[in-house]
C-alpha positions as CSV (number, residue, x, y, z in Angstrom):
1,M,-7.4,0.1,-33.7
2,N,-10.8,1.1,-32.7
3,L,-12.0,2.1,-28.7
4,E,-12.3,-1.7,-27.4
5,E,-8.5,-2.1,-28.1
6,I,-7.6,0.9,-27.4
7,R,-9.7,0.1,-23.7
8,T,-8.5,-2.8,-23.3
9,Q,-4.9,-1.6,-23.4
10,I,-5.9,0.7,-21.0
11,D,-7.0,-1.5,-18.4
12,E,-3.8,-3.9,-19.4
13,T,-1.9,-0.2,-18.0
14,D,-4.0,0.0,-15.7
15,Q,-3.2,-3.4,-14.3
16,A,0.7,-2.4,-14.5
17,L,0.2,1.1,-12.6
18,T,-1.9,-0.6,-9.5
19,A,1.2,-3.5,-9.4
20,L,3.8,-0.4,-9.1
21,L,1.3,1.6,-7.2
22,E,1.5,-0.6,-4.0
23,Q,4.9,-1.8,-4.4
24,R,5.3,1.8,-3.8
25,M,2.9,2.5,-1.1
26,A,4.9,-0.4,0.2
27,L,8.0,1.4,0.5
28,V,5.7,4.4,1.5
29,L,4.5,2.6,4.6
30,K,8.6,1.6,5.5
31,I,9.2,5.4,5.7
32,A,6.2,6.1,7.8
33,E,7.6,2.9,9.7
34,F,11.3,4.6,10.4
35,K,10.1,8.5,10.5
36,K,7.7,7.2,13.0
37,E,10.9,5.6,14.8
38,H,13.1,8.6,14.3
39,H,10.4,11.4,14.9
40,A,10.7,12.9,12.0
41,I,8.5,15.1,9.8
42,V,6.3,13.5,7.0
43,F,7.1,16.8,5.1
44,D,9.3,17.9,3.3
45,P,9.1,19.8,-0.1
46,A,12.7,19.8,-1.1
47,R,12.6,16.2,-1.2
48,E,9.5,15.9,-3.6
49,Q,10.8,18.6,-5.5
50,V,13.4,16.4,-6.0
51,V,11.6,13.7,-6.9
52,L,9.7,15.9,-9.3
53,D,12.3,17.1,-11.0
54,K,13.5,13.8,-11.8
55,V,10.1,12.4,-13.3
56,A,9.1,16.3,-15.1
57,D,13.0,14.5,-16.9
58,R,12.2,11.4,-17.2
59,V,8.9,12.2,-19.6
60,K,9.9,11.3,-23.0
61,N,6.9,12.5,-24.7
62,K,7.0,17.1,-23.5
63,T,3.6,17.1,-24.1
64,Y,2.6,15.1,-21.3
65,T,4.6,16.6,-19.2
66,Q,2.4,19.3,-16.9
67,T,0.2,16.0,-16.8
68,I,2.1,13.9,-14.9
69,V,4.5,15.8,-13.5
70,S,0.7,16.8,-11.5
71,T,-0.5,13.3,-11.1
72,Y,2.9,12.9,-9.1
73,K,2.2,15.7,-7.0
74,D,-1.3,13.8,-6.3
75,L,0.4,11.5,-5.5
76,M,3.2,12.2,-3.4
77,A,0.2,14.7,-1.6
78,H,-1.9,10.6,-1.0
79,S,1.4,9.0,0.1
80,R,1.3,12.6,2.8
81,Q,-1.8,11.5,4.4
82,F,-0.8,7.9,4.6
83,Q,2.1,8.6,6.6
84,N,0.5,11.0,8.8
85,D,-2.4,8.9,9.1
86,F,-0.2,6.5,10.2
87,L,2.4,8.1,12.1
88,K,-1.2,8.8,14.8
89,K,-2.0,5.2,15.3
C-alpha cells in the first residue's frame, strides 16, 4: 500500500468519525438540555471515569490504549465546554 492509498483510507475514516462525532454531540446537547431543566451540574467525574474505563477496555490493540483514552479525555472536555456554553444561554 502506498502513501496516497493510506491517506485515502484516513480520509474515509475521518468522514465516518465526523458523522459519529456529530451524532455524539447531538446527544451531548440533549444531556445539556436535561441538565438545564433539572439544574444539574455539567461535570460528573465518576461518570467520566466509567466512560474512560470502558474505552480502555474496548481497545483491541493495546498499543493504542493511552492515545485513544487521551483522545476521549479531550472529547469529553470539549463536550463539557459545549454544555457549559449552552447552559449560559
